PDB file of N, CA, C, O and CB in Angstrom:
ATOM      1  N   MET A   1    -138.508  78.174 193.185  1.00  0.00           N
ATOM      2  CA  MET A   1    -137.880  78.792 194.255  1.00  0.00           C
ATOM      3  C   MET A   1    -136.874  77.829 194.437  1.00  0.00           C
ATOM      4  O   MET A   1    -137.208  76.653 194.294  1.00  0.00           O
ATOM      5  CB  MET A   1    -138.734  79.103 195.480  1.00  0.00           C
ATOM      6  N   GLN A   2    -135.387  78.163 194.803  1.00  0.00           N
ATOM      7  CA  GLN A   2    -134.302  77.215 195.286  1.00  0.00           C
ATOM      8  C   GLN A   2    -133.978  77.267 196.713  1.00  0.00           C
ATOM      9  O   GLN A   2    -134.238  78.337 197.264  1.00  0.00           O
ATOM     10  CB  GLN A   2    -133.058  77.458 194.577  1.00  0.00           C
ATOM     11  N   LEU A   3    -133.525  76.446 197.342  1.00  0.00           N
ATOM     12  CA  LEU A   3    -133.284  76.743 198.506  1.00  0.00           C
ATOM     13  C   LEU A   3    -131.652  76.663 198.201  1.00  0.00           C
ATOM     14  O   LEU A   3    -131.202  75.839 197.405  1.00  0.00           O
ATOM     15  CB  LEU A   3    -134.032  75.805 199.626  1.00  0.00           C
ATOM     16  N   PRO A   4    -130.719  77.715 198.999  1.00  0.00           N
ATOM     17  CA  PRO A   4    -129.565  77.992 198.576  1.00  0.00           C
ATOM     18  C   PRO A   4    -128.817  77.040 199.452  1.00  0.00           C
ATOM     19  O   PRO A   4    -128.294  77.575 200.429  1.00  0.00           O
ATOM     20  CB  PRO A   4    -129.220  79.438 198.623  1.00  0.00           C
ATOM     21  N   PHE A   5    -128.616  75.521 199.304  1.00  0.00           N
ATOM     22  CA  PHE A   5    -127.692  74.836 200.536  1.00  0.00           C
ATOM     23  C   PHE A   5    -126.319  74.778 199.720  1.00  0.00           C
ATOM     24  O   PHE A   5    -126.258  74.231 198.620  1.00  0.00           O
ATOM     25  CB  PHE A   5    -128.277  73.053 201.160  1.00  0.00           C
ATOM     26  N   HIS A   6    -125.093  75.454 200.412  1.00  0.00           N
ATOM     27  CA  HIS A   6    -123.780  75.324 199.852  1.00  0.00           C
ATOM     28  C   HIS A   6    -122.814  74.876 201.031  1.00  0.00           C
ATOM     29  O   HIS A   6    -121.657  75.248 201.227  1.00  0.00           O
ATOM     30  CB  HIS A   6    -123.320  76.711 199.167  1.00  0.00           C
ATOM     31  N   LYS A   7    -123.632  73.926 201.815  1.00  0.00           N
ATOM     32  CA  LYS A   7    -122.821  73.022 202.512  1.00  0.00           C
ATOM     33  C   LYS A   7    -122.873  71.633 202.081  1.00  0.00           C
ATOM     34  O   LYS A   7    -123.867  71.345 201.413  1.00  0.00           O
ATOM     35  CB  LYS A   7    -123.124  73.077 203.825  1.00  0.00           C
ATOM     36  N   LYS A   8    -122.337  71.040 202.226  1.00  0.00           N
ATOM     37  CA  LYS A   8    -122.283  69.512 201.773  1.00  0.00           C
ATOM     38  C   LYS A   8    -123.460  68.624 202.337  1.00  0.00           C
ATOM     39  O   LYS A   8    -123.514  68.239 203.505  1.00  0.00           O
ATOM     40  CB  LYS A   8    -120.879  68.831 202.288  1.00  0.00           C
ATOM     41  N   MET A   9    -124.455  68.329 201.301  1.00  0.00           N
ATOM     42  CA  MET A   9    -125.473  67.759 201.881  1.00  0.00           C
ATOM     43  C   MET A   9    -125.838  66.332 201.305  1.00  0.00           C
ATOM     44  O   MET A   9    -125.522  66.161 200.128  1.00  0.00           O
ATOM     45  CB  MET A   9    -126.526  68.672 201.796  1.00  0.00           C
ATOM     46  N   GLY A  10    -126.341  65.479 201.835  1.00  0.00           N
ATOM     47  CA  GLY A  10    -126.837  63.967 200.930  1.00  0.00           C
ATOM     48  C   GLY A  10    -127.602  63.818 201.222  1.00  0.00           C
ATOM     49  O   GLY A  10    -128.276  64.455 202.031  1.00  0.00           O
ATOM     50  N   GLN A  11    -127.826  62.823 200.624  1.00  0.00           N
ATOM     51  CA  GLN A  11    -129.563  62.285 200.767  1.00  0.00           C
ATOM     52  C   GLN A  11    -130.602  62.217 201.385  1.00  0.00           C
ATOM     53  O   GLN A  11    -131.810  62.329 201.178  1.00  0.00           O
ATOM     54  CB  GLN A  11    -129.800  61.478 200.772  1.00  0.00           C
ATOM     55  N   ASP A  12    -129.765  61.965 202.373  1.00  0.00           N
ATOM     56  CA  ASP A  12    -131.058  61.830 204.020  1.00  0.00           C
ATOM     57  C   ASP A  12    -131.075  63.069 204.278  1.00  0.00           C
ATOM     58  O   ASP A  12    -132.162  63.324 204.797  1.00  0.00           O
ATOM     59  CB  ASP A  12    -130.573  60.905 205.752  1.00  0.00           C
ATOM     60  N   GLU A  13    -130.243  64.260 204.161  1.00  0.00           N
ATOM     61  CA  GLU A  13    -130.095  65.544 204.373  1.00  0.00           C
ATOM     62  C   GLU A  13    -131.420  65.943 203.880  1.00  0.00           C
ATOM     63  O   GLU A  13    -132.426  66.274 204.507  1.00  0.00           O
ATOM     64  CB  GLU A  13    -128.877  66.178 203.736  1.00  0.00           C
ATOM     65  N   ILE A  14    -131.194  65.837 202.580  1.00  0.00           N
ATOM     66  CA  ILE A  14    -132.267  66.294 201.377  1.00  0.00           C
ATOM     67  C   ILE A  14    -133.701  65.805 201.802  1.00  0.00           C
ATOM     68  O   ILE A  14    -134.731  66.461 201.961  1.00  0.00           O
ATOM     69  CB  ILE A  14    -131.872  65.547 199.776  1.00  0.00           C
ATOM     70  N   ASP A  15    -133.450  64.378 201.947  1.00  0.00           N
ATOM     71  CA  ASP A  15    -135.193  63.940 201.971  1.00  0.00           C
ATOM     72  C   ASP A  15    -135.539  64.821 203.382  1.00  0.00           C
ATOM     73  O   ASP A  15    -136.376  65.722 203.314  1.00  0.00           O
ATOM     74  CB  ASP A  15    -135.625  61.785 202.205  1.00  0.00           C
ATOM     75  N   ALA A  16    -134.879  64.530 204.619  1.00  0.00           N
ATOM     76  CA  ALA A  16    -135.313  65.209 205.821  1.00  0.00           C
ATOM     77  C   ALA A  16    -136.138  66.920 205.535  1.00  0.00           C
ATOM     78  O   ALA A  16    -137.181  67.357 206.020  1.00  0.00           O
ATOM     79  CB  ALA A  16    -133.801  65.320 206.765  1.00  0.00           C
ATOM     80  N   VAL A  17    -135.221  67.527 204.623  1.00  0.00           N
ATOM     81  CA  VAL A  17    -135.813  68.760 204.246  1.00  0.00           C
ATOM     82  C   VAL A  17    -137.192  68.865 203.688  1.00  0.00           C
ATOM     83  O   VAL A  17    -138.130  69.597 204.002  1.00  0.00           O
ATOM     84  CB  VAL A  17    -135.026  69.293 203.380  1.00  0.00           C
ATOM     85  N   GLN A  18    -137.013  67.540 202.380  1.00  0.00           N
ATOM     86  CA  GLN A  18    -138.177  67.972 201.631  1.00  0.00           C
ATOM     87  C   GLN A  18    -139.366  67.110 202.360  1.00  0.00           C
ATOM     88  O   GLN A  18    -140.533  67.162 201.972  1.00  0.00           O
ATOM     89  CB  GLN A  18    -138.002  67.672 199.927  1.00  0.00           C
ATOM     90  N   GLU A  19    -138.877  66.222 203.585  1.00  0.00           N
ATOM     91  CA  GLU A  19    -140.323  65.931 204.310  1.00  0.00           C
ATOM     92  C   GLU A  19    -140.787  67.413 205.300  1.00  0.00           C
ATOM     93  O   GLU A  19    -141.943  67.714 205.598  1.00  0.00           O
ATOM     94  CB  GLU A  19    -140.100  64.325 205.514  1.00  0.00           C
ATOM     95  N   SER A  20    -139.771  68.035 205.605  1.00  0.00           N
ATOM     96  CA  SER A  20    -140.114  69.087 206.807  1.00  0.00           C
ATOM     97  C   SER A  20    -141.304  70.104 205.991  1.00  0.00           C
ATOM     98  O   SER A  20    -142.373  70.564 206.393  1.00  0.00           O
ATOM     99  CB  SER A  20    -138.452  70.131 207.405  1.00  0.00           C
ATOM    100  N   LEU A  21    -140.614  70.211 204.719  1.00  0.00           N
ATOM    101  CA  LEU A  21    -141.368  71.066 203.879  1.00  0.00           C
ATOM    102  C   LEU A  21    -142.893  70.929 203.815  1.00  0.00           C
ATOM    103  O   LEU A  21    -143.802  71.715 204.084  1.00  0.00           O
ATOM    104  CB  LEU A  21    -140.872  70.908 202.616  1.00  0.00           C
ATOM    105  N   GLN A  22    -142.860  69.270 203.226  1.00  0.00           N
ATOM    106  CA  GLN A  22    -143.951  68.803 202.908  1.00  0.00           C
ATOM    107  C   GLN A  22    -144.965  68.557 204.117  1.00  0.00           C
ATOM    108  O   GLN A  22    -146.131  68.219 203.914  1.00  0.00           O
ATOM    109  CB  GLN A  22    -143.648  67.714 202.193  1.00  0.00           C
ATOM    110  N   HIS A  23    -144.487  68.731 205.257  1.00  0.00           N
ATOM    111  CA  HIS A  23    -145.103  68.634 206.862  1.00  0.00           C
ATOM    112  C   HIS A  23    -145.965  70.213 206.716  1.00  0.00           C
ATOM    113  O   HIS A  23    -147.173  70.447 206.730  1.00  0.00           O
ATOM    114  CB  HIS A  23    -143.518  68.584 208.468  1.00  0.00           C
ATOM    115  N   THR A  24    -144.964  70.992 206.597  1.00  0.00           N
ATOM    116  CA  THR A  24    -145.341  72.777 206.949  1.00  0.00           C
ATOM    117  C   THR A  24    -146.311  72.818 205.911  1.00  0.00           C
ATOM    118  O   THR A  24    -147.367  73.179 206.430  1.00  0.00           O
ATOM    119  CB  THR A  24    -143.943  74.195 206.711  1.00  0.00           C
ATOM    120  N   CYS A  25    -146.494  72.576 204.417  1.00  0.00           N
ATOM    121  CA  CYS A  25    -147.183  72.715 203.616  1.00  0.00           C
ATOM    122  C   CYS A  25    -148.864  72.177 203.918  1.00  0.00           C
ATOM    123  O   CYS A  25    -149.872  72.765 203.527  1.00  0.00           O
ATOM    124  CB  CYS A  25    -146.439  72.178 202.646  1.00  0.00           C
ATOM    125  N   ARG A  26    -148.814  70.869 204.742  1.00  0.00           N
ATOM    126  CA  ARG A  26    -149.790  70.540 205.397  1.00  0.00           C
ATOM    127  C   ARG A  26    -150.887  71.195 206.388  1.00  0.00           C
ATOM    128  O   ARG A  26    -152.108  71.350 206.392  1.00  0.00           O
ATOM    129  CB  ARG A  26    -149.311  69.855 205.817  1.00  0.00           C
ATOM    130  N   VAL A  27    -149.871  71.472 207.163  1.00  0.00           N
ATOM    131  CA  VAL A  27    -149.905  72.342 208.216  1.00  0.00           C
ATOM    132  C   VAL A  27    -150.651  73.861 207.883  1.00  0.00           C
ATOM    133  O   VAL A  27    -151.606  74.146 208.606  1.00  0.00           O
ATOM    134  CB  VAL A  27    -148.422  72.479 208.645  1.00  0.00           C
ATOM    135  N   LEU A  28    -150.337  74.632 207.045  1.00  0.00           N
ATOM    136  CA  LEU A  28    -150.553  75.659 206.535  1.00  0.00           C
ATOM    137  C   LEU A  28    -151.971  75.417 205.630  1.00  0.00           C
ATOM    138  O   LEU A  28    -152.986  76.056 205.911  1.00  0.00           O
ATOM    139  CB  LEU A  28    -149.294  76.065 205.856  1.00  0.00           C
ATOM    140  N   GLY A  29    -151.952  74.715 204.835  1.00  0.00           N
ATOM    141  CA  GLY A  29    -152.992  74.287 204.026  1.00  0.00           C
ATOM    142  C   GLY A  29    -153.584  75.245 203.081  1.00  0.00           C
ATOM    143  O   GLY A  29    -152.835  75.402 202.117  1.00  0.00           O
ATOM    144  N   SER A  30    -154.607  75.904 203.019  1.00  0.00           N
ATOM    145  CA  SER A  30    -154.860  76.803 201.951  1.00  0.00           C
ATOM    146  C   SER A  30    -154.018  78.102 202.446  1.00  0.00           C
ATOM    147  O   SER A  30    -154.119  78.926 201.537  1.00  0.00           O
ATOM    148  CB  SER A  30    -156.527  77.062 201.709  1.00  0.00           C
ATOM    149  N   LYS A  31    -153.529  78.434 203.100  1.00  0.00           N
ATOM    150  CA  LYS A  31    -152.972  79.426 203.677  1.00  0.00           C
ATOM    151  C   LYS A  31    -151.863  79.996 202.724  1.00  0.00           C
ATOM    152  O   LYS A  31    -151.555  81.186 202.775  1.00  0.00           O
ATOM    153  CB  LYS A  31    -152.512  78.999 204.977  1.00  0.00           C
ATOM    154  N   ILE A  32    -151.253  79.089 201.827  1.00  0.00           N
ATOM    155  CA  ILE A  32    -150.053  78.772 200.973  1.00  0.00           C
ATOM    156  C   ILE A  32    -150.761  78.548 199.592  1.00  0.00           C
ATOM    157  O   ILE A  32    -151.913  78.116 199.554  1.00  0.00           O
ATOM    158  CB  ILE A  32    -149.132  77.394 201.523  1.00  0.00           C
ATOM    159  N   CYS A  33    -150.030  78.859 198.423  1.00  0.00           N
ATOM    160  CA  CYS A  33    -150.023  78.573 197.292  1.00  0.00           C
ATOM    161  C   CYS A  33    -149.414  77.103 197.288  1.00  0.00           C
ATOM    162  O   CYS A  33    -148.585  76.798 198.145  1.00  0.00           O
ATOM    163  CB  CYS A  33    -149.380  79.607 196.557  1.00  0.00           C
ATOM    164  N   GLU A  34    -149.888  76.057 196.172  1.00  0.00           N
ATOM    165  CA  GLU A  34    -149.490  75.305 195.920  1.00  0.00           C
ATOM    166  C   GLU A  34    -147.626  75.224 195.697  1.00  0.00           C
ATOM    167  O   GLU A  34    -146.988  76.055 195.051  1.00  0.00           O
ATOM    168  CB  GLU A  34    -150.357  75.145 195.101  1.00  0.00           C
ATOM    169  N   LEU A  35    -147.006  73.963 196.438  1.00  0.00           N
ATOM    170  CA  LEU A  35    -145.894  73.687 196.548  1.00  0.00           C
ATOM    171  C   LEU A  35    -145.483  72.475 195.936  1.00  0.00           C
ATOM    172  O   LEU A  35    -145.871  71.371 196.318  1.00  0.00           O
ATOM    173  CB  LEU A  35    -145.660  73.762 197.660  1.00  0.00           C
ATOM    174  N   MET A  36    -144.293  72.766 194.490  1.00  0.00           N
ATOM    175  CA  MET A  36    -143.949  71.351 193.898  1.00  0.00           C
ATOM    176  C   MET A  36    -142.581  71.368 194.582  1.00  0.00           C
ATOM    177  O   MET A  36    -141.763  72.250 194.318  1.00  0.00           O
ATOM    178  CB  MET A  36    -143.937  71.146 192.061  1.00  0.00           C
ATOM    179  N   ILE A  37    -142.328  70.357 195.490  1.00  0.00           N
ATOM    180  CA  ILE A  37    -140.925  70.179 195.953  1.00  0.00           C
ATOM    181  C   ILE A  37    -140.054  68.900 195.226  1.00  0.00           C
ATOM    182  O   ILE A  37    -140.232  67.684 195.284  1.00  0.00           O
ATOM    183  CB  ILE A  37    -141.020  69.940 197.562  1.00  0.00           C
ATOM    184  N   CYS A  38    -139.056  69.708 194.529  1.00  0.00           N
ATOM    185  CA  CYS A  38    -138.633  68.540 193.777  1.00  0.00           C
ATOM    186  C   CYS A  38    -136.842  68.372 194.317  1.00  0.00           C
ATOM    187  O   CYS A  38    -135.958  69.229 194.292  1.00  0.00           O
ATOM    188  CB  CYS A  38    -138.920  68.884 191.881  1.00  0.00           C
ATOM    189  N   PRO A  39    -136.794  67.190 194.696  1.00  0.00           N
ATOM    190  CA  PRO A  39    -135.425  66.987 195.335  1.00  0.00           C
ATOM    191  C   PRO A  39    -134.285  66.808 193.936  1.00  0.00           C
ATOM    192  O   PRO A  39    -134.665  66.305 192.879  1.00  0.00           O
ATOM    193  CB  PRO A  39    -135.495  65.427 196.463  1.00  0.00           C
ATOM    194  N   ILE A  40    -133.094  67.226 194.116  1.00  0.00           N
ATOM    195  CA  ILE A  40    -132.279  66.638 193.631  1.00  0.00           C
ATOM    196  C   ILE A  40    -131.078  65.753 194.197  1.00  0.00           C
ATOM    197  O   ILE A  40    -130.554  66.038 195.274  1.00  0.00           O
ATOM    198  CB  ILE A  40    -132.022  67.390 193.058  1.00  0.00           C
ATOM    199  N   TYR A  41    -130.749  64.890 193.583  1.00  0.00           N
ATOM    200  CA  TYR A  41    -129.299  64.208 194.433  1.00  0.00           C
ATOM    201  C   TYR A  41    -128.991  63.084 192.977  1.00  0.00           C
ATOM    202  O   TYR A  41    -129.771  62.914 192.039  1.00  0.00           O
ATOM    203  CB  TYR A  41    -129.778  63.046 196.531  1.00  0.00           C
ATOM    204  N   ALA A  42    -127.667  62.452 193.157  1.00  0.00           N
ATOM    205  CA  ALA A  42    -127.363  61.817 192.380  1.00  0.00           C
ATOM    206  C   ALA A  42    -128.068  60.304 192.302  1.00  0.00           C
ATOM    207  O   ALA A  42    -128.350  59.843 191.196  1.00  0.00           O
ATOM    208  CB  ALA A  42    -126.154  61.941 192.509  1.00  0.00           C
ATOM    209  N   ASN A  43    -128.296  59.672 193.332  1.00  0.00           N
ATOM    210  CA  ASN A  43    -128.794  58.484 193.240  1.00  0.00           C
ATOM    211  C   ASN A  43    -130.555  58.426 193.038  1.00  0.00           C
ATOM    212  O   ASN A  43    -131.263  57.419 193.011  1.00  0.00           O
ATOM    213  CB  ASN A  43    -128.261  57.805 194.499  1.00  0.00           C
ATOM    214  N   LEU A  44    -130.868  59.528 192.941  1.00  0.00           N
ATOM    215  CA  LEU A  44    -132.375  60.123 192.631  1.00  0.00           C
ATOM    216  C   LEU A  44    -132.605  59.430 190.919  1.00  0.00           C
ATOM    217  O   LEU A  44    -132.081  60.064 190.003  1.00  0.00           O
ATOM    218  CB  LEU A  44    -132.387  62.300 192.693  1.00  0.00           C
ATOM    219  N   PRO A  45    -133.181  58.486 190.672  1.00  0.00           N
ATOM    220  CA  PRO A  45    -133.691  57.924 189.465  1.00  0.00           C
ATOM    221  C   PRO A  45    -133.779  59.119 188.434  1.00  0.00           C
ATOM    222  O   PRO A  45    -134.246  60.209 188.763  1.00  0.00           O
ATOM    223  CB  PRO A  45    -135.110  57.205 189.722  1.00  0.00           C
ATOM    224  N   PRO A  46    -133.307  58.851 187.177  1.00  0.00           N
ATOM    225  CA  PRO A  46    -133.528  59.902 186.049  1.00  0.00           C
ATOM    226  C   PRO A  46    -135.040  60.641 185.793  1.00  0.00           C
ATOM    227  O   PRO A  46    -135.223  61.771 185.340  1.00  0.00           O
ATOM    228  CB  PRO A  46    -133.163  59.139 184.716  1.00  0.00           C
ATOM    229  N   ASP A  47    -135.767  59.944 186.098  1.00  0.00           N
ATOM    230  CA  ASP A  47    -137.133  60.730 185.706  1.00  0.00           C
ATOM    231  C   ASP A  47    -137.723  61.200 186.637  1.00  0.00           C
ATOM    232  O   ASP A  47    -138.750  61.831 186.391  1.00  0.00           O
ATOM    233  CB  ASP A  47    -138.124  60.047 185.082  1.00  0.00           C
ATOM    234  N   MET A  48    -137.270  61.049 188.036  1.00  0.00           N
ATOM    235  CA  MET A  48    -137.334  62.076 189.055  1.00  0.00           C
ATOM    236  C   MET A  48    -136.472  63.246 189.365  1.00  0.00           C
ATOM    237  O   MET A  48    -136.795  64.142 190.145  1.00  0.00           O
ATOM    238  CB  MET A  48    -137.328  61.503 190.025  1.00  0.00           C
ATOM    239  N   GLN A  49    -135.337  63.180 188.695  1.00  0.00           N
ATOM    240  CA  GLN A  49    -134.472  64.295 188.444  1.00  0.00           C
ATOM    241  C   GLN A  49    -134.798  65.351 187.440  1.00  0.00           C
ATOM    242  O   GLN A  49    -134.429  66.525 187.392  1.00  0.00           O
ATOM    243  CB  GLN A  49    -133.307  63.803 188.100  1.00  0.00           C
ATOM    244  N   SER A  50    -135.601  64.642 186.626  1.00  0.00           N
ATOM    245  CA  SER A  50    -136.270  65.601 185.305  1.00  0.00           C
ATOM    246  C   SER A  50    -136.891  66.538 186.042  1.00  0.00           C
ATOM    247  O   SER A  50    -136.601  67.727 185.913  1.00  0.00           O
ATOM    248  CB  SER A  50    -137.448  64.875 184.174  1.00  0.00           C
ATOM    249  N   ARG A  51    -137.760  66.135 186.846  1.00  0.00           N
ATOM    250  CA  ARG A  51    -138.794  66.927 187.376  1.00  0.00           C
ATOM    251  C   ARG A  51    -138.418  68.334 187.612  1.00  0.00           C
ATOM    252  O   ARG A  51    -139.331  69.151 187.489  1.00  0.00           O
ATOM    253  CB  ARG A  51    -139.259  66.356 188.571  1.00  0.00           C
ATOM    254  N   ILE A  52    -137.143  68.812 187.956  1.00  0.00           N
ATOM    255  CA  ILE A  52    -136.283  70.056 188.104  1.00  0.00           C
ATOM    256  C   ILE A  52    -136.757  71.109 186.997  1.00  0.00           C
ATOM    257  O   ILE A  52    -136.917  72.302 187.257  1.00  0.00           O
ATOM    258  CB  ILE A  52    -134.645  69.679 187.916  1.00  0.00           C
ATOM    259  N   PHE A  53    -136.978  70.508 185.656  1.00  0.00           N
ATOM    260  CA  PHE A  53    -136.952  71.262 184.538  1.00  0.00           C
ATOM    261  C   PHE A  53    -138.560  71.090 184.007  1.00  0.00           C
ATOM    262  O   PHE A  53    -138.923  71.287 182.848  1.00  0.00           O
ATOM    263  CB  PHE A  53    -135.724  70.728 183.486  1.00  0.00           C
ATOM    264  N   GLU A  54    -139.357  70.712 185.038  1.00  0.00           N
ATOM    265  CA  GLU A  54    -140.926  70.874 184.294  1.00  0.00           C
ATOM    266  C   GLU A  54    -141.312  72.604 184.407  1.00  0.00           C
ATOM    267  O   GLU A  54    -140.848  73.334 185.284  1.00  0.00           O
ATOM    268  CB  GLU A  54    -142.371  69.760 185.355  1.00  0.00           C
ATOM    269  N   PRO A  55    -141.887  72.878 183.744  1.00  0.00           N
ATOM    270  CA  PRO A  55    -142.529  74.204 184.050  1.00  0.00           C
ATOM    271  C   PRO A  55    -143.145  74.399 185.273  1.00  0.00           C
ATOM    272  O   PRO A  55    -143.919  73.478 185.536  1.00  0.00           O
ATOM    273  CB  PRO A  55    -143.471  74.503 183.160  1.00  0.00           C
ATOM    274  N   THR A  56    -143.086  75.219 186.072  1.00  0.00           N
ATOM    275  CA  THR A  56    -144.240  75.752 187.051  1.00  0.00           C
ATOM    276  C   THR A  56    -145.314  76.544 186.854  1.00  0.00           C
ATOM    277  O   THR A  56    -146.065  76.811 187.792  1.00  0.00           O
ATOM    278  CB  THR A  56    -143.803  76.372 187.913  1.00  0.00           C
TER     279      THR A  56
END
C-alpha cells in the first residue's frame, strides 16, 4: 500500500510519518498484520531505496 502524498514533503516529514506509523504498529501489536514501511526520498542511500521493489 502506498500513502498518496501529493504535496511537497521533505525528508523530515517523511521520517516523521515513518516514526508515527512504526509507533502505531507497536501499539496495535498482534491486532494487525506485519507492516513494512519503506520511505523513499533522494538522499536515501540506494540500497535503502531499492527496498520499495522487494516482493511483499
